[in-house]
Kinemage of the C-alpha trace (Angstrom):
@kinemage 1
@onewidth
@group {chain A} dominant
@subgroup {mainchain}
@vectorlist {calphas} color= white
{ca unk a 1} P 0.005 0.009 -0.004
{ca unk a 2} L 1.351 3.404 -0.953
{ca unk a 3} L 2.159 5.564 2.034
{ca unk a 4} L 2.487 9.179 0.780
{ca unk a 5} L -0.033 11.561 -0.740
{ca unk a 6} L 1.176 14.563 -2.758
{ca unk a 7} L -1.974 16.692 -2.859
{ca unk a 8} L -2.122 19.588 -5.327
{ca unk a 9} L -4.879 22.147 -4.882
{ca unk a 10} L -4.852 21.659 -1.119
{ca unk a 11} L -6.483 25.031 -0.365
{ca unk a 12} L -9.357 24.401 -2.808
{ca unk a 13} L -12.956 23.618 -1.906
{ca unk a 14} L -12.817 19.952 -2.986
{ca unk a 15} L -9.743 19.218 -0.882
{ca unk a 16} L -11.075 21.056 2.199
{ca unk a 17} L -14.619 19.694 2.015
{ca unk a 18} L -14.058 16.113 0.922
{ca unk a 19} L -10.441 14.967 0.517
{ca unk a 20} L -8.990 15.859 3.924
{ca unk a 21} L -12.156 14.704 5.797
{ca unk a 22} L -11.937 11.401 3.895
{ca unk a 23} L -8.343 10.963 4.989
{ca unk a 24} L -9.343 11.776 8.579
{ca unk a 25} L -11.977 8.991 8.592
{ca unk a 26} L -9.631 6.471 6.970
{ca unk a 27} L -6.890 7.273 9.439
{ca unk a 28} L -9.257 7.068 12.412
{ca unk a 29} L -10.420 3.636 11.230
{ca unk a 30} L -6.863 2.354 10.967
{ca unk a 31} L -6.963 1.909 7.170
{ca unk a 32} L -3.889 3.969 6.313
{ca unk a 33} L -0.263 2.965 6.836
{ca unk a 34} L 1.369 3.747 10.175
{ca unk a 35} L 3.843 6.131 8.520
{ca unk a 36} L 1.281 7.779 6.191
{ca unk a 37} L 2.218 11.333 5.191
{ca unk a 38} L 0.695 14.173 3.139
{ca unk a 39} L 2.527 16.961 1.333
{ca unk a 40} L -0.159 19.578 0.702
{ca unk a 41} L 0.574 22.047 -2.103
{ca unk a 42} L -1.085 25.140 -3.581
{ca unk a 43} L -0.145 28.632 -4.725
{ca unk a 44} L -1.180 30.376 -1.474
{ca unk a 45} L 1.936 31.572 0.438
{ca unk a 46} L 1.212 29.783 3.737
{ca unk a 47} L 3.553 27.883 5.981
{ca unk a 48} L 2.529 24.563 7.551
{ca unk a 49} L 1.282 26.122 10.783
{ca unk a 50} L -0.967 28.572 8.935
{ca unk a 51} L -2.313 25.804 6.732
{ca unk a 52} L -3.145 23.740 9.812
{ca unk a 53} L -5.022 26.749 11.240
{ca unk a 54} L -7.089 26.929 8.051
{ca unk a 55} L -7.719 23.190 7.770
{ca unk a 56} L -8.597 22.429 11.414
{ca unk a 57} L -11.990 24.230 11.488
{ca unk a 58} L -12.905 22.711 8.113
{ca unk a 59} L -12.290 19.236 9.527
{ca unk a 60} L -14.288 20.037 12.654
{ca unk a 61} L -17.149 21.330 10.498
{ca unk a 62} L -17.085 18.335 8.115
{ca unk a 63} L -16.809 15.720 10.864
{ca unk a 64} L -18.118 17.141 14.140
{ca unk a 65} L -17.967 13.663 15.703
{ca unk a 66} L -14.214 13.404 15.096
{ca unk a 67} L -12.078 13.510 18.234
{ca unk a 68} L -9.414 16.126 18.835
{ca unk a 69} L -6.809 13.354 18.953
{ca unk a 70} L -7.819 12.084 15.519
{ca unk a 71} L -7.660 15.573 14.009
{ca unk a 72} L -4.277 16.251 15.578
{ca unk a 73} L -3.040 12.852 14.383
{ca unk a 74} L -3.880 13.790 10.790
{ca unk a 75} L -2.462 17.319 11.027
{ca unk a 76} L 0.846 15.953 12.343
{ca unk a 77} L 1.182 14.019 9.103
{ca unk a 78} L 0.520 17.034 6.837
{ca unk a 79} L 3.032 19.663 5.846
{ca unk a 80} L 2.442 22.443 3.324
{ca unk a 81} L 4.460 23.956 0.477
{ca unk a 82} L 3.595 26.910 -1.738
{ca unk a 83} L 4.187 25.990 -5.383
{ca unk a 84} L 3.614 27.614 -8.751
{ca unk a 85} L 1.800 24.933 -10.773
{ca unk a 86} L 2.845 26.588 -14.019
{ca unk a 87} L 6.502 26.152 -13.097
{ca unk a 88} L 7.694 22.522 -13.341
{ca unk a 89} L 10.865 23.429 -11.470
{ca unk a 90} L 8.898 24.712 -8.464
{ca unk a 91} L 6.926 21.452 -8.372
{ca unk a 92} L 10.024 19.293 -8.719
{ca unk a 93} L 11.683 21.043 -5.764
{ca unk a 94} L 8.590 20.416 -3.607
{ca unk a 95} L 8.349 16.651 -4.242
{ca unk a 96} L 11.916 15.456 -4.799
{ca unk a 97} L 12.512 14.558 -1.139
{ca unk a 98} L 9.814 11.846 -1.310
{ca unk a 99} L 11.468 9.723 -3.986
{ca unk a 100} L 12.309 7.008 -1.458
{ca unk a 101} L 8.612 6.596 -0.549
{ca unk a 102} L 5.656 5.170 -2.498
{ca unk a 103} L 3.751 8.275 -3.594
{ca unk a 104} L 0.309 8.954 -5.000
{ca unk a 105} L 0.023 12.432 -6.562
{ca unk a 106} L -3.555 13.808 -6.501
{ca unk a 107} L -4.304 16.666 -8.906
{ca unk a 108} L -7.291 18.540 -7.478
{ca unk a 109} L -6.641 21.419 -9.873
{ca unk a 110} L -8.035 22.782 -13.153
{ca unk a 111} L -7.245 20.560 -16.155
{ca unk a 112} L -5.333 23.404 -17.789
{ca unk a 113} L -2.621 22.868 -15.144
{ca unk a 114} L -2.369 19.069 -15.520
{ca unk a 115} L 0.439 19.016 -18.070
{ca unk a 116} L 2.764 21.488 -16.331
{ca unk a 117} L 2.151 19.844 -12.979
{ca unk a 118} L 2.909 16.389 -14.348
{ca unk a 119} L 6.046 17.712 -16.018
{ca unk a 120} L 7.159 18.976 -12.616
{ca unk a 121} L 6.337 15.637 -10.975
{ca unk a 122} L 8.363 13.815 -13.622
{ca unk a 123} L 11.266 16.246 -13.196
{ca unk a 124} L 11.182 15.566 -9.462
{ca unk a 125} L 11.061 11.795 -9.981
{ca unk a 126} L 7.517 11.416 -8.610
{ca unk a 127} L 6.056 9.744 -11.739
{ca unk a 128} L 8.562 6.918 -12.089
{ca unk a 129} L 7.527 3.446 -10.899
{ca unk a 130} L 6.053 2.687 -8.415
{ca unk a 131} L 4.587 6.193 -7.969
{ca unk a 132} L 0.969 6.721 -9.038
{ca unk a 133} L -1.139 9.634 -10.312
{ca unk a 134} L -4.787 10.564 -9.529
{ca unk a 135} L -6.580 13.037 -11.803
{ca unk a 136} L -9.874 14.782 -11.079
{ca unk a 137} L -12.413 15.169 -13.859
{ca unk a 138} L -12.812 16.751 -16.290
{ca unk a 139} L -9.963 15.579 -18.501
{ca unk a 140} L -10.005 18.562 -20.879
{ca unk a 141} L -12.974 20.448 -22.237
{ca unk a 142} L -13.399 18.671 -25.571
{ca unk a 143} L -11.786 15.887 -27.619
{ca unk a 144} L -8.825 18.000 -28.737
{ca unk a 145} L -7.876 19.245 -25.262
{ca unk a 146} L -8.466 15.808 -23.713
{ca unk a 147} L -6.222 14.213 -26.335
{ca unk a 148} L -3.450 16.703 -25.598
{ca unk a 149} L -3.649 15.941 -21.864
{ca unk a 150} L -3.790 12.167 -22.396
{ca unk a 151} L -0.897 12.194 -24.828
{ca unk a 152} L 1.312 14.514 -22.744
{ca unk a 153} L 0.756 12.664 -19.478
{ca unk a 154} L 0.984 9.306 -21.204
{ca unk a 155} L 4.546 10.167 -22.253
{ca unk a 156} L 5.464 10.678 -18.570
{ca unk a 157} L 3.756 7.769 -16.768
{ca unk a 158} L 2.383 4.336 -17.701
{ca unk a 159} L -1.390 3.993 -18.034
{ca unk a 160} L -1.541 1.262 -15.373
{ca unk a 161} L -0.354 3.804 -12.762
{ca unk a 162} L -2.889 6.514 -13.686
{ca unk a 163} L -6.186 6.722 -11.744
{ca unk a 164} L -8.756 9.094 -13.344
{ca unk a 165} L -11.529 9.919 -10.914
{ca unk a 166} L -15.244 10.161 -11.415
{ca unk a 167} L -16.376 10.201 -7.798
{ca unk a 168} L -19.825 8.815 -8.754
{ca unk a 169} L -18.134 5.461 -9.343
{ca unk a 170} L -17.083 5.437 -5.677
{ca unk a 171} L -20.666 5.699 -4.396
{ca unk a 172} L -21.988 2.476 -2.898
{ca unk a 173} L -25.378 2.980 -4.560
{ca unk a 174} L -23.736 3.260 -7.996
{ca unk a 175} L -21.667 0.126 -7.421
{ca unk a 176} L -24.906 -1.628 -6.454
{ca unk a 177} L -26.184 -1.210 -10.021
{ca unk a 178} L -23.772 -3.900 -11.164
{ca unk a 179} L -24.746 -6.152 -8.266
{ca unk a 180} L -28.435 -5.837 -9.122
{ca unk a 181} L -27.928 -6.283 -12.846
{ca unk a 182} L -25.551 -9.201 -12.912
{ca unk a 183} L -26.484 -10.911 -9.643
{ca unk a 184} L -30.202 -11.429 -10.365
{ca unk a 185} L -31.745 -13.590 -13.093
{ca unk a 186} L -35.003 -11.668 -12.826
{ca unk a 187} L -33.411 -8.432 -14.048
{ca unk a 188} L -30.898 -9.807 -16.525
{ca unk a 189} L -33.644 -11.796 -18.289
{ca unk a 190} L -35.557 -8.642 -19.279
{ca unk a 191} L -32.595 -6.240 -19.623
{ca unk a 192} L -32.843 -5.648 -23.366
{ca unk a 193} L -34.828 -4.028 -26.155
{ca unk a 194} L -37.468 -6.830 -26.151
{ca unk a 195} L -38.821 -5.775 -22.764
{ca unk a 196} L -37.559 -2.254 -22.019
{ca unk a 197} L -39.357 0.717 -23.549
{ca unk a 198} L -37.129 3.558 -22.352
{ca unk a 199} L -34.571 4.541 -19.732
{ca unk a 200} L -34.309 7.892 -17.907
{ca unk a 201} L -31.153 8.952 -16.104
{ca unk a 202} L -31.420 12.181 -14.076
{ca unk a 203} L -28.975 14.078 -11.886
{ca unk a 204} L -30.844 17.048 -10.378
{ca unk a 205} L -29.257 19.693 -8.160
{ca unk a 206} L -31.032 22.338 -6.087
{ca unk a 207} L -27.799 24.297 -5.732
{ca unk a 208} L -26.832 26.942 -8.236
{ca unk a 209} L -23.530 27.786 -9.891
{ca unk a 210} L -22.505 29.765 -6.796
{ca unk a 211} L -18.774 29.702 -6.166
{ca unk a 212} L -17.921 27.938 -9.425
{ca unk a 213} L -18.566 30.788 -11.855
{ca unk a 214} L -15.113 30.755 -13.419
{ca unk a 215} L -15.174 27.017 -14.160
{ca unk a 216} L -18.857 26.780 -15.012
{ca unk a 217} L -18.844 29.635 -17.511
{ca unk a 218} L -16.434 27.558 -19.606
{ca unk a 219} L -18.016 24.142 -19.124
{ca unk a 220} L -21.761 24.240 -18.578
{ca unk a 221} L -23.937 21.283 -17.538
{ca unk a 222} L -23.083 19.177 -20.589
{ca unk a 223} L -19.340 19.092 -19.923
{ca unk a 224} L -19.626 19.220 -16.120
{ca unk a 225} L -22.217 16.493 -15.531
{ca unk a 226} L -23.221 14.621 -18.682
{ca unk a 227} L -19.710 13.968 -19.942
{ca unk a 228} L -18.659 12.346 -16.683
{ca unk a 229} L -21.296 11.312 -14.138
{ca unk a 230} L -24.255 10.660 -16.402
{ca unk a 231} L -22.326 8.790 -19.080
{ca unk a 232} L -20.781 6.596 -16.357
{ca unk a 233} L -24.262 5.762 -15.096
{ca unk a 234} L -25.355 5.069 -18.679
{ca unk a 235} L -22.457 2.645 -19.100
{ca unk a 236} L -23.334 0.714 -15.927
{ca unk a 237} L -26.983 0.424 -17.019
{ca unk a 238} L -26.250 -0.540 -20.613
{ca unk a 239} L -23.003 -2.530 -20.568
{ca unk a 240} L -22.772 -6.216 -21.407
{ca unk a 241} L -21.904 -8.628 -18.584
{ca unk a 242} L -18.102 -8.525 -18.182
{ca unk a 243} L -16.174 -11.794 -18.221
{ca unk a 244} L -15.039 -11.073 -14.658
{ca unk a 245} L -14.864 -8.234 -12.122
{ca unk a 246} L -11.262 -7.546 -13.103
{ca unk a 247} L -10.862 -3.784 -13.690
{ca unk a 248} L -10.059 -3.946 -17.401
{ca unk a 249} L -12.858 -6.438 -18.176
{ca unk a 250} L -15.371 -3.995 -16.680
{ca unk a 251} L -13.850 -1.023 -18.473
{ca unk a 252} L -13.767 -2.902 -21.776
{ca unk a 253} L -17.565 -3.238 -21.676
{ca unk a 254} L -18.075 0.412 -20.698
{ca unk a 255} L -15.990 1.559 -23.662
{ca unk a 256} L -18.150 -0.554 -26.009
{ca unk a 257} L -21.241 1.305 -24.838
{ca unk a 258} L -19.661 4.708 -25.355
{ca unk a 259} L -18.468 3.764 -28.858
{ca unk a 260} L -21.966 2.553 -29.734
{ca unk a 261} L -23.578 5.881 -28.897
{ca unk a 262} L -25.121 7.440 -31.993
{ca unk a 263} L -23.742 10.964 -32.629
{ca unk a 264} L -26.394 13.645 -32.364
{ca unk a 265} L -27.369 15.035 -35.755
{ca unk a 266} L -28.145 18.729 -36.175
{ca unk a 267} L -31.402 17.798 -37.959
{ca unk a 268} L -32.626 16.113 -34.764
{ca unk a 269} L -31.093 18.497 -32.220
{ca unk a 270} L -34.333 20.346 -31.468
{ca unk a 271} L -36.300 17.107 -31.073
{ca unk a 272} L -33.701 15.088 -29.148
{ca unk a 273} L -32.232 17.767 -26.891
{ca unk a 274} L -32.911 20.922 -24.937
{ca unk a 275} L -30.638 23.267 -23.084
{ca unk a 276} L -31.546 26.019 -20.680
{ca unk a 277} L -30.357 28.513 -18.092
{ca unk a 278} L -32.112 29.324 -14.826
{ca unk a 279} L -33.652 32.712 -14.172
{ca unk a 280} L -34.701 34.145 -10.809
{ca unk a 281} L -37.124 32.004 -8.828
{ca unk a 282} L -37.856 30.369 -5.493
{ca unk a 283} L -36.575 27.131 -3.950
{ca unk a 284} L -38.019 25.870 -0.643
{ca unk a 285} L -39.521 29.294 -0.054
{ca unk a 286} L -36.176 31.054 -0.479
{ca unk a 287} L -35.497 33.470 -3.365
{ca unk a 288} L -32.839 32.365 -5.849
{ca unk a 289} L -31.061 34.746 -8.209
{ca unk a 290} L -30.693 34.163 -11.937
{ca unk a 291} L -27.457 32.765 -13.335
{ca unk a 292} L -25.639 35.472 -15.248
{ca unk a 293} L -22.460 34.125 -16.876
{ca unk a 294} L -19.807 36.407 -18.364
{ca unk a 295} L -20.680 37.931 -21.695
{ca unk a 296} L -20.015 35.527 -24.522
{ca unk a 297} L -20.370 32.402 -22.391
{ca unk a 298} L -22.610 29.693 -23.829
{ca unk a 299} L -22.778 27.805 -20.511
{ca unk a 300} L -26.106 26.071 -19.933
{ca unk a 301} L -27.370 25.057 -16.496
{ca unk a 302} L -29.876 22.497 -17.786
{ca unk a 303} L -29.469 19.765 -20.381
{ca unk a 304} L -31.878 17.148 -21.671
{ca unk a 305} L -30.695 14.848 -24.437
{ca unk a 306} L -31.906 11.553 -25.841
{ca unk a 307} L -29.139 9.075 -26.524
{ca unk a 308} L -29.391 6.003 -28.734
{ca unk a 309} L -27.089 3.008 -28.360
{ca unk a 310} L -26.663 1.279 -31.704
{ca unk a 311} L -26.088 -2.315 -30.709
{ca unk a 312} L -28.197 -5.505 -30.509
{ca unk a 313} L -29.239 -5.169 -26.874
{ca unk a 314} L -30.457 -1.560 -27.035
{ca unk a 315} L -31.474 -0.847 -30.637
{ca unk a 316} L -34.567 1.358 -30.606
{ca unk a 317} L -34.522 2.065 -26.851
{ca unk a 318} L -34.180 5.787 -26.048
{ca unk a 319} L -32.007 6.785 -23.093
{ca unk a 320} L -33.188 10.161 -21.830
{ca unk a 321} L -30.384 11.942 -20.005
{ca unk a 322} L -31.131 15.060 -17.952
{ca unk a 323} L -29.356 17.255 -15.479
{ca unk a 324} L -29.847 20.735 -14.158
{ca unk a 325} L -29.076 23.253 -11.462
{ca unk a 326} L -31.606 25.159 -9.330
{ca unk a 327} L -34.187 22.378 -9.694
{ca unk a 328} L -36.724 21.771 -6.906
{ca unk a 329} L -34.711 19.043 -5.172
{ca unk a 330} L -31.397 17.214 -5.180
{ca unk a 331} L -31.871 13.738 -6.562
{ca unk a 332} L -30.137 11.186 -8.745
{ca unk a 333} L -32.283 8.443 -10.187
{ca unk a 334} L -32.456 5.897 -12.959
{ca unk a 335} L -35.896 4.929 -14.228
{ca unk a 336} L -36.320 1.851 -16.390
{ca unk a 337} L -39.726 1.673 -18.096
{ca unk a 338} L -40.790 -1.754 -19.343
{ca unk a 339} L -43.026 -2.334 -22.326
{ca unk a 340} L -46.767 -2.982 -21.813
{ca unk a 341} L -47.983 -6.559 -21.587
{ca unk a 342} L -48.650 -8.110 -24.977
{ca unk a 343} L -52.360 -8.858 -24.479
{ca unk a 344} L -54.463 -6.722 -22.111
{ca unk a 345} L -57.299 -8.624 -20.408
{ca unk a 346} L -58.743 -6.083 -18.012
{ca unk a 347} L -61.588 -3.610 -18.235
{ca unk a 348} L -60.355 -1.105 -15.688
{ca unk a 349} L -58.200 0.631 -16.610
{ca unk a 350} L -58.467 0.120 -20.343
{ca unk a 351} L -55.321 -0.717 -22.246
{ca unk a 352} L -54.645 2.904 -23.138
{ca unk a 353} L -54.531 3.934 -19.494
{ca unk a 354} L -52.659 0.930 -18.120
{ca unk a 355} L -49.381 1.809 -16.425
{ca unk a 356} L -46.454 -0.329 -17.546
{ca unk a 357} L -44.026 -1.749 -15.023
{ca unk a 358} L -41.337 0.661 -13.906
{ca unk a 359} L -38.115 0.013 -11.992
{ca unk a 360} L -36.598 3.069 -10.282
{ca unk a 361} L -33.182 3.208 -8.702
{ca unk a 362} L -32.760 6.299 -6.554
{ca unk a 363} L -29.069 6.874 -5.776
{ca unk a 364} L -29.271 10.099 -3.778
{ca unk a 365} L -30.069 11.785 -1.464
{ca unk a 366} L -30.923 8.351 -0.082
{ca unk a 367} L -30.713 4.924 -1.708
{ca unk a 368} L -34.020 3.395 -2.676
{ca unk a 369} L -35.388 0.898 -5.199
{ca unk a 370} L -39.016 0.875 -6.322
{ca unk a 371} L -40.836 -1.550 -8.585
{ca unk a 372} L -44.117 -0.327 -10.026
{ca unk a 373} L -46.621 -3.113 -10.717
{ca unk a 374} L -50.340 -3.354 -11.416
{ca unk a 375} L -52.396 -5.142 -8.755
{ca unk a 376} L -56.049 -6.172 -8.467
{ca unk a 377} L -58.740 -4.961 -6.128
{ca unk a 378} L -61.616 -7.459 -6.408
{ca unk a 379} L -64.899 -5.586 -6.079
{ca unk a 380} L -68.357 -7.204 -6.295
{ca unk a 381} L -69.663 -4.271 -8.328
{ca unk a 382} L -67.301 -5.041 -11.197
{ca unk a 383} L -67.585 -7.893 -13.638
{ca unk a 384} L -63.825 -8.010 -14.093
{ca unk a 385} L -60.792 -7.272 -11.978
{ca unk a 386} L -59.829 -3.637 -11.504
{ca unk a 387} L -56.106 -2.981 -11.518
{ca unk a 388} L -54.408 -0.233 -9.536
{ca unk a 389} L -50.769 0.824 -9.482
{ca unk a 390} L -48.789 -0.751 -6.663
{ca unk a 391} L -45.351 0.535 -5.648
{ca unk a 392} L -43.110 -2.082 -4.071
{ca unk a 393} L -40.196 -0.821 -1.989
{ca unk a 394} L -37.276 -3.136 -2.605
{ca unk a 395} L -34.642 -1.337 -0.582
{ca unk a 396} L -33.624 -2.655 2.806
{ca unk a 397} L -32.034 -0.356 5.443
{ca unk a 398} L -28.659 -1.870 6.090
{ca unk a 399} L -27.588 0.187 9.103
{ca unk a 400} L -24.060 -0.206 7.767
{ca unk a 401} L -21.409 2.480 7.989
{ca unk a 402} L -21.184 3.699 4.388
{ca unk a 403} L -18.017 5.415 3.265
{ca unk a 404} L -18.238 8.524 1.134
{ca unk a 405} L -16.993 8.036 -2.424
{ca unk a 406} L -13.594 9.633 -1.952
{ca unk a 407} L -12.714 7.290 0.911
{ca unk a 408} L -13.271 4.272 -1.308
{ca unk a 409} L -11.369 5.874 -4.198
{ca unk a 410} L -8.392 6.776 -1.980
{ca unk a 411} L -8.150 3.195 -0.714
{ca unk a 412} L -8.370 1.739 -4.199
{ca unk a 413} L -5.707 4.067 -5.579
{ca unk a 414} L -3.380 3.442 -2.629
{ca unk a 415} L -3.818 -0.292 -3.215
{ca unk a 416} L -3.665 -0.179 -7.032
{ca unk a 417} L -7.244 -1.267 -7.835
{ca unk a 418} L -8.396 0.349 -11.108
{ca unk a 419} L -11.986 -0.941 -11.229
{ca unk a 420} L -13.622 2.360 -10.178
{ca unk a 421} L -11.411 4.615 -12.294
{ca unk a 422} L -11.704 5.782 -15.897
{ca unk a 423} L -9.365 4.493 -18.571
{ca unk a 424} L -7.916 6.696 -21.313
{ca unk a 425} L -10.036 5.159 -24.094
{ca unk a 426} L -13.171 5.830 -22.019
{ca unk a 427} L -12.239 9.508 -21.892
{ca unk a 428} L -11.760 9.647 -25.658
{ca unk a 429} L -15.040 7.847 -26.419
{ca unk a 430} L -17.050 10.005 -24.009
{ca unk a 431} L -15.717 13.251 -25.437
{ca unk a 432} L -16.379 12.080 -29.009
{ca unk a 433} L -20.110 11.798 -28.244
{ca unk a 434} L -20.251 15.013 -26.198
{ca unk a 435} L -18.580 16.896 -29.061
{ca unk a 436} L -21.251 15.571 -31.441
{ca unk a 437} L -23.934 17.104 -29.215
{ca unk a 438} L -22.118 20.449 -28.984
{ca unk a 439} L -21.549 20.498 -32.749
{ca unk a 440} L -25.218 19.679 -33.407
{ca unk a 441} L -26.306 22.536 -31.138
{ca unk a 442} L -24.094 24.990 -33.034
{ca unk a 443} L -25.190 23.778 -36.454
{ca unk a 444} L -28.877 23.887 -35.465
{ca unk a 445} L -28.464 27.174 -33.584
{ca unk a 446} L -30.340 25.589 -30.684
{ca unk a 447} L -31.671 28.379 -28.417
{ca unk a 448} L -30.914 28.689 -24.708
{ca unk a 449} L -34.307 28.233 -23.022
{ca unk a 450} L -35.006 30.073 -19.737
{ca unk a 451} L -36.526 28.332 -16.741
{ca unk a 452} L -37.319 29.727 -13.287
{ca unk a 453} L -35.166 28.520 -10.379
{ca unk a 454} L -37.231 25.991 -8.448
{ca unk a 455} L -38.894 24.511 -11.564
{ca unk a 456} L -38.047 21.252 -13.347
{ca unk a 457} L -36.424 23.039 -16.287
{ca unk a 458} L -37.640 24.584 -19.546
{ca unk a 459} L -41.045 23.772 -21.025
{ca unk a 460} L -39.583 21.005 -23.206
{ca unk a 461} L -37.983 19.313 -20.197
{ca unk a 462} L -40.940 16.943 -19.644
{ca unk a 463} L -39.798 14.997 -22.693
{ca unk a 464} L -36.636 13.966 -20.868
{ca unk a 465} L -37.648 13.854 -17.194
{ca unk a 466} L -38.540 10.569 -15.470
{ca unk a 467} L -42.270 9.808 -15.493
{ca unk a 468} L -42.567 10.078 -11.726
{ca unk a 469} L -41.174 13.635 -11.796
{ca unk a 470} L -43.531 14.610 -14.645
{ca unk a 471} L -46.511 13.188 -12.748
{ca unk a 472} L -45.570 15.086 -9.580
{ca unk a 473} L -45.216 18.277 -11.632
{ca unk a 474} L -48.642 17.870 -13.168
{ca unk a 475} L -50.136 17.233 -9.708
{ca unk a 476} L -48.507 20.364 -8.292
{ca unk a 477} L -49.749 22.412 -11.253
{ca unk a 478} L -53.264 21.073 -10.800
{ca unk a 479} L -53.230 22.051 -7.137
C-alpha cells in the first residue's frame, strides 16, 4: 500500500470539504499505513502552521464527531508547500525529497494545469515506478484538449499507474447497479430491447452555480455532468456482462457502450435535446437569483438529451439523459420503463390507461429501489378485476457504515485497484459523443431556453424527465 499523498490544490474547496475529511476517517479507522504522510501544495503563500489553522476548522465542521486526537493525528502528518503549478521546477523542488517513498500524486486542480504539474512531478522523480497519479475530472474540455492531456501525461507515466476519478463510481449505490444487474436472473432476463421501452437517467441539483462561476462559464452542464457522471451511469446500465470483475474487463464493456452511442445530428437536435439557463425564482420558499455568466459564455445550467445505443441489446430504446441546477430538489435516479404486456385482459383501466411496469433506482439523497406493478382490487360491483398501481419498496435499510465516495477511491488508488477509475479510451469515447452534441447545437443554432429557479427546467424538459417527476409536476400544477 502506498504511504504518501502529494496533494495539489490543497487550499481548494474539494480538498477542504471532501479529501482531507476522507483521509481523517480512513486514518481514524486504521486503514492507512502507520507512517502515512501528506505533502499539501497550492499557490497560497502559507507555511505549515498557517495551513493547519485553516484546515482544522474545516475538519471540525465536516466531521463534528471526530475527536481532537484524531484531528491532531492527521495534522501531524501534513506539511504544506507553496508551489507555482505553471513552473515545473517549483513542483520538482517540492516533491523530490519523497522519492524514497511510495507516492500517489492527486491533482485537485483545473485541467489546464495538468500538463505542467505532471512535467514537474516527472522532473522531481515522482512519476517513475512505483509512484501513481490521480486526476480529477474533467480531462479537458473537448476531444482536442483531452487528447493533448492524455498524450502529454501518457509520455510521462504508464497507463496502469494513472487513476482518473469520477467520484460517482465510488458511491456504494452506484456500485450496487452492477450487483443488481448481474447478480439477479429476474433483471438480466428482461434487460434488453425486447422488454424495455425507455430509460431515464437524471442528476438534479437544487444548488446553483454559486462559487464555481469561473469554471462553469467555460463548461456548462453538458461538460460538467453529462460527460462524466451521467455517461458513467449510462455505461453501468447498458454494458454487457463482463467476463469477470477484473478492472479492465469492466472497463472494456463500458467503452463498447460509449463507442456505440449514436452521434447527435443537427437535424434532430431540437427534437432530441434541450438546453436552458435558470432565471430568478424560489426554492423551498427562499429566493434564488438568476445565473448570469460572463458575456459571450454559452454555458447552460440544464441539459436534456436523448441518446441512442446502436447495438443489438439496445437498438430502438431511447436513453433520456437530464441534469440541471436550481431544480426543486437534489436527486439522482435511474428509471427503467418496461413495455406494456402483450395482451391486455382487463376492463379497468383500459389498455390505453394501463401503467407499464417501472423500476426506479434512486441513488441520492438516499438509496431506494421501487418496482411499479399493477395489482387487483376485487370488487363485487365489477364484472372483471380492476387494476391499480402498486409501488413495491425493494430497498432494505442496512444500518451499515457507508463510506463517502472519496474514501473508497483513496483506498483503491493506494492499493492499485483500477476498477472504479476511468481508462484513457473511455475519456476519448465520451468526449467524441459530447462533441457531437455540442456540434449539433451549433449547427442547429439551438436556443438557450430560460426556466425559473425551483422549476423542473424549460417547457420542453418533460420529454426527458422521469415519468414520476412529470406526474408530480402535473399534480402540483393542478393544485
